[in-house]
C-alpha positions in Angstrom: 33.8 -5.5 -1.8 30.5 -3.9 -0.9 30.1 -1.5 2.0 27.6 -2.1 4.5 25.0 0.8 5.0 23.3 1.6 8.2 20.5 4.0 8.7 18.3 4.7 11.7 14.4 4.2 11.3 12.5 7.3 11.2 9.5 7.6 13.4 6.8 6.4 10.9 9.1 3.5 9.8 9.5 2.7 13.5 5.7 2.6 14.0 5.4 -0.2 11.3 8.3 -2.0 12.8 6.5 -2.1 16.2 3.1 -2.8 14.7 4.4 -5.8 12.7 5.3 -7.5 16.1 1.4 -7.5 16.8 -0.3 -7.9 13.5 0.6 -8.1 9.8 1.5 -4.8 8.2 3.2 -6.1 5.1 1.5 -5.6 1.8 1.8 -6.4 -2.1 1.3 -5.1 -5.5 0.3 -7.6 -8.2 0.7 -7.4 -11.9 -0.8 -9.7 -14.5 1.2 -10.0 -17.8 0.8 -12.0 -20.9 3.8 -14.3 -21.6 6.2 -16.2 -19.6 10.0 -16.1 -19.1 12.7 -18.6 -18.0 13.4 -18.7 -14.3 16.9 -17.4 -14.8 15.6 -14.4 -16.5 13.5 -13.5 -13.4 16.4 -14.3 -11.2 18.7 -12.0 -13.0 16.0 -9.2 -13.1 15.6 -9.5 -9.2 19.3 -9.2 -8.8 19.3 -6.1 -11.0 16.4 -4.5 -9.1 17.9 -5.3 -5.7 21.0 -3.6 -6.7 19.1 -0.5 -7.8 17.0 -0.1 -4.6 19.0 -0.3 -1.3 15.9 -1.1 0.9 15.5 -4.4 -0.9 18.5 -5.7 0.9 18.0 -4.7 4.4 17.0 -6.2 7.7 16.3 -4.3 10.9 18.9 -4.6 13.6 19.5 -2.8 17.0 22.4 -0.4 17.2 24.6 0.1 20.2 21.7 2.2 21.8 19.3 -0.6 21.1 17.4 1.5 18.6 16.3 -0.1 15.4 18.1 0.7 12.2 18.2 -0.6 8.5 21.3 -2.7 7.8 22.1 -3.7 4.2 23.0 -7.2 3.5 24.3 -7.2 0.0 24.8 -11.1 -0.3 21.2 -11.8 0.5 18.9 -12.5 -2.5 15.2 -11.9 -2.9 13.2 -15.1 -2.3 11.5 -16.1 -5.4 8.8 -18.9 -5.5 7.2 -20.0 -8.7 3.8 -21.6 -8.8 2.2 -23.3 -11.7 -1.6 -22.7 -11.3 -4.6 -24.5 -12.6 -6.6 -21.5 -13.6 -6.2 -17.9 -14.4 -7.5 -16.9 -11.0 -5.9 -19.7 -8.8 -3.3 -17.3 -7.8 -5.8 -15.3 -5.5 -6.2 -18.0 -3.0 -2.4 -18.4 -2.6 -2.1 -14.5 -2.3 -4.8 -14.5 0.5 -2.6 -16.7 2.5 0.6 -14.8 1.8 -1.2 -11.8 3.3 -0.9 -13.3 6.9 2.7 -14.5 6.5 4.6 -11.7 8.2 8.3 -10.8 7.7 10.8 -11.4 10.4 12.3 -7.9 10.5 15.6 -9.3 11.8 16.2 -11.3 8.7 16.9 -9.8 5.3 15.5 -9.2 2.9 12.1 -7.7 3.9 10.6 -8.5 0.5 9.6 -11.5 -1.4 8.3 -12.4 -4.9 5.9 -15.2 -6.0 5.3 -15.9 -9.7 2.0 -17.7 -10.8 2.1 -19.2 -14.2 -1.0 -20.4 -16.1 -0.6 -21.1 -19.8 0.9 -18.1 -21.4 0.2 -15.8 -18.5 2.2 -14.8 -15.6 1.1 -13.1 -12.3 3.8 -11.4 -10.2 3.1 -10.8 -6.5 5.6 -8.4 -5.0 5.6 -8.3 -1.3 7.3 -5.8 1.3 7.4 -5.0 4.8 5.6 -1.6 5.3 8.6 -0.2 7.1 10.5 -0.2 3.9 7.8 0.8 1.4 4.6 2.4 0.6 2.2 1.5 -2.3 3.5 4.1 -4.8 7.2 3.1 -4.3 6.5 -0.6 -4.7 4.8 0.0 -7.9 8.1 1.7 -9.0 10.0 -1.6 -8.1 7.4 -3.6 -10.1 8.1 -1.4 -13.2 11.8 -1.8 -12.8 11.5 -5.5 -12.3 9.5 -5.8 -15.5 11.9 -3.4 -17.4 14.9 -5.6 -16.1 13.4 -8.7 -17.7 13.4 -6.7 -20.9 17.2 -5.8 -20.5 16.5 -2.2 -19.3 18.3 -1.4 -16.1 17.9 1.7 -13.9 20.8 3.4 -12.1 21.4 2.5 -8.4 19.7 4.8 -5.9 21.4 6.0 -2.7 19.9 5.0 0.7 16.5 7.0 0.9 16.1 9.2 3.8 13.2 8.9 6.2 10.6 11.7 6.3 12.2 12.8 9.6 15.2 13.9 7.7 13.3 16.6 6.2 12.1 18.1 9.5 14.1 20.2 12.0 14.5 17.3 14.3 18.0 16.5 15.4 19.2 13.8 13.1 20.3 11.3 15.7 17.2 11.7 17.9 15.6 8.3 17.2 19.0 6.5 16.7 19.8 7.3 20.3 16.2 6.2 21.6 16.2 2.7 22.8 13.5 0.1 22.2 11.9 -1.4 25.2 12.9 -4.8 26.5 9.6 -6.4 25.6 9.9 -4.9 21.9 13.4 -6.3 21.6 12.4 -9.7 22.7 9.5 -9.6 20.1 11.9 -8.3 17.4 14.3 -11.3 18.1 11.4 -13.9 17.6 10.1 -14.9 14.2 6.4 -13.8 14.2 3.7 -16.3 14.1 1.6 -16.9 10.9 -2.1 -16.1 11.7 -4.6 -18.8 11.8 -6.9 -16.9 9.5 -6.4 -15.7 5.9 -7.5 -12.6 4.0 -10.2 -12.3 1.4 -9.6 -10.7 -1.9 -11.9 -9.2 -4.4 -10.8 -7.7 -7.7 -12.8 -5.6 -10.3 -11.4 -4.0 -13.4 -13.7 -1.3 -14.7 -14.5 -0.8 -18.4 -12.3 1.6 -20.2 -15.4 3.8 -21.1 -16.4 4.0 -17.5 -13.0 4.8 -16.4 -12.9 7.6 -18.8 -16.2 8.9 -17.6 -15.3 8.9 -14.0 -12.1 10.9 -14.7 -13.9 13.4 -16.8 -17.1 13.8 -14.8 -15.0 14.2 -11.6 -13.2 17.2 -13.1 -16.5 18.7 -14.4 -18.0 18.4 -11.0 -15.2 20.2 -9.2 -13.7 17.1 -7.4 -11.2 14.5 -8.0 -11.2 10.8 -8.9 -10.4 9.9 -5.3 -13.3 12.0 -4.2 -15.6 10.1 -6.5 -14.4 6.7 -5.3 -14.8 8.0 -1.6 -18.4 8.8 -2.4 -19.0 5.4 -4.1 -17.4 3.6 -1.2 -19.4 5.5 1.4 -22.6 4.7 -0.4 -21.8 1.1 -0.9 -20.6 0.7 2.6 -23.6 2.2 3.9 -25.5 -1.0 3.2 -23.5 -2.9 5.7 -21.9 -0.5 8.2 -23.4 2.1 10.4 -22.9 5.8 10.0 -20.7 7.7 10.3 -18.4 5.7 8.0 -14.7 6.6 8.5 -12.3 6.4 5.6 -8.5 6.5 6.1 -6.7 8.1 3.1 -3.1 7.5 2.8 -1.3 10.2 0.6 2.0 10.1 -1.0 4.5 12.7 0.3 7.3 12.1 -2.4 6.1 14.8 -4.7 6.0 17.3 -1.9 9.4 16.5 -0.5 11.1 15.7 -4.0 12.3 12.2 -3.2 13.5 9.9 -5.8 11.4 7.0 -7.3 13.0 4.5 -5.1 11.5 2.0 -2.6 10.8 3.8 0.7 8.2 4.8 3.1 7.1 8.2 2.3 3.6 8.9 3.0 1.1 10.7 5.3 -2.6 10.2 5.8 -6.0 11.4 7.2 -9.1 9.9 8.6 -12.3 11.5 7.5 -15.7 10.6 8.9 -18.7 10.7 6.5 -22.2 11.1 7.8 -24.7 11.2 4.7 -27.3 13.9 5.0 -30.7 13.4 3.5 -30.8 14.9 -0.1 -27.0 14.9 -0.5 -26.1 14.1 -4.0 -23.3 11.7 -5.0 -21.2 14.7 -6.1 -21.8 16.7 -3.1 -20.2 13.8 -1.1 -17.4 13.6 -3.6 -16.7 17.3 -3.3 -16.9 17.0 0.5 -14.3 14.2 0.3 -12.0 16.6 -1.8 -12.5 19.5 0.7 -11.6 17.4 3.8 -8.3 16.3 2.0 -7.2 19.9 1.4 -3.7 20.4 2.7 -2.9 16.7 3.1 0.1 17.1 0.8 1.4 20.4 2.1 4.9 20.3 3.4 4.0 21.8 6.8 1.3 19.1 7.4 3.6 16.2 6.3 6.5 17.3 8.5 4.2 18.2 11.4 2.8 14.6 11.1 6.4 13.2 11.1 7.3 15.2 14.2 4.2 14.1 16.0 5.0 10.5 15.2 8.5 10.8 16.4 7.3 12.4 19.6 5.1 9.4 20.1 8.0 7.1 19.7 10.1 9.2 22.1 7.3 9.0 24.6 8.4 5.4 25.2 5.4 3.8 23.5 5.7 0.0 22.9 4.2 -2.4 20.3 1.1 -2.7 22.4 0.7 0.9 22.7 1.1 1.4 19.0 -1.6 -1.2 18.3 -3.9 0.7 20.8 -3.0 4.0 19.0 -4.0 2.6 15.5 -7.1 1.3 17.0 -8.2 4.7 18.3 -6.5 7.7 16.5 -6.7 5.9 13.1 -9.9 4.0 13.6 -11.7 3.5 10.4 -14.2 1.3 8.6 -12.3 1.6 5.2 -8.9 2.4 4.0 -9.0 3.9 0.5 -5.6 4.0 -1.3 -5.3 5.5 -4.8 -1.8 5.3 -6.2 -3.2 7.1 -9.3 -2.1 6.7 -13.0 1.0 4.5 -13.1 3.6 6.4 -15.0 4.8 3.5 -17.1 4.2 1.7 -20.3 2.4 -1.8 -20.6 4.9 -2.9 -23.1 7.8 -4.8 -21.6 9.1 -6.8 -24.6 8.0 -10.4 -24.3 5.6 -9.4 -21.4 2.6 -7.2 -21.9 1.1 -5.8 -18.8 -2.7 -6.6 -18.7 -3.7 -5.6 -15.1 -2.3 -4.0 -11.9 -3.8 -4.6 -8.5 -3.0 -3.0 -5.2 -1.6 -2.1 -3.0 -3.2 -5.1 -1.0 -2.8 -3.6 2.4 -4.1 -4.6 5.8 -5.2 -1.5 7.7 -4.2 -2.7 11.2 -7.7 -1.7 12.7 -10.2 -4.2 13.7 -12.8 -5.2 11.0 -11.6 -2.3 8.8 -11.4 -3.2 5.1 -8.9 -2.0 2.5 -10.0 -0.6 -1.0 -7.1 0.3 -3.4 -7.4 2.0 -6.8 -4.7 1.8 -9.6 -4.9 3.1 -13.2 -3.0 1.6 -15.9 -3.4 2.5 -19.7 -6.6 4.5 -18.7 -8.2 1.5 -17.1 -9.1 1.7 -13.3 -8.4 -1.4 -11.3 -10.0 -1.9 -7.9 -9.0 -4.2 -5.1 -10.6 -5.0 -1.8 -8.9 -6.8 1.0 -10.7 -7.9 4.3 -10.1 -10.2 7.2 -11.1 -13.8 6.8 -13.8 -13.7 9.5 -15.8 -11.0 8.0 -18.7 -11.4 5.8 -18.0 -11.4 2.2 -19.9 -8.4 0.7 -20.0 -7.3 -2.9 -18.5 -3.9 -2.1 -16.7 -3.4 -5.4 -19.6 -4.4 -7.4 -21.8 -2.0 -5.6 -19.3 0.8 -6.1 -19.2 0.1 -9.8 -23.1 0.3 -10.1 -23.0 3.6 -8.1 -20.4 5.1 -10.4 -22.2 4.1 -13.4 -25.4 5.8 -12.1 -23.4 8.9 -10.9 -21.8 9.5 -14.2 -25.2 9.4 -15.9 -26.8 12.8 -16.8 -29.3 12.8 -13.9 -27.6 11.5 -10.6 -28.5 12.0 -7.0 -28.3 10.2 -3.7 -31.8 8.8 -4.0 -31.3 7.4 -7.4 -28.0 5.6 -6.2 -29.7 4.2 -3.2 -32.3 2.7 -5.2 -29.8 0.3 -6.8 -28.5 -1.0 -3.4 
């Protein structure tokens, strides 16, 4: 007989619980593989992964103090939907609609999987409520799922802590702080599906360009993320007024030493970019790196966690959280780089060919989300924007800019000439 596990939501998890009552905050990672498998194999693999990661089996319930907490429900299975598509890219339209189909936090599980099959190809879309996951941790779940289809199973993890548990805050602070009556009423209602859909653009960079970006960024004293920040600023400058603000989420799990399990373990920073006349591409890239210094330091991560917990204890409600994200976290772009994925592309009968995401909605009006993931030395770029926004070729412009920037003679003027 399994034991039910209960764990109060930390401050950042509680922010996403509240925000989901106002707008979609769930997200996905998507893997394209060659090969198909029987439905039973996928179902068994999902069961194995669910047993491995505790937060794949939770709902969010209110405790005796009317504070939200994760509660495991071990008999609940992860929903699996299988779609036979008519083309290799037909899955994109369905994923755009899934992006506005919010989770009802009171109903477990807070994850779902959709498989799209086309000839001898399978696309796996793994969705999760943002209160239980970040992009890096959901990529670990995708890895473990693909391993499980190949008969390789990981050991079960313990219930992961919240970031608050690493601070000096009293452990029961938030578990004793009640939600407001309005938020409780919203929590008990299934959220409406929005009448719009998202727009998704995908771009896989050539292997040679991917190598050049990584090498040149190092030579120029910056990072790959800095290079992509510069490319996004210059591309976005064609449509958005200056300064352009980029919100960069950053994984905190390496700093805090947390396991490779599903959980929300991230921080972030908004950086405004105002391009000065004569600034080179690499000047902008180095500026991006400089402005992100300290984002992964333990003191900053824990200070961020304490400030968020203080915000929750101020009595802020879902509407207040929405206003907070629209001001303190206001941005034109969110740029998420989950880095080089630390796993093989060989999963027996399945071979990983592409990895997209995280496909995340920023929560700020008219902001767009660009994500970067690298697998087998190839950089994959994803853009997610709201359905009412004009479709601009942001990723294509970024690629052109990166090609120019990695040439022997590159400066802002040359880059702007291709826009």
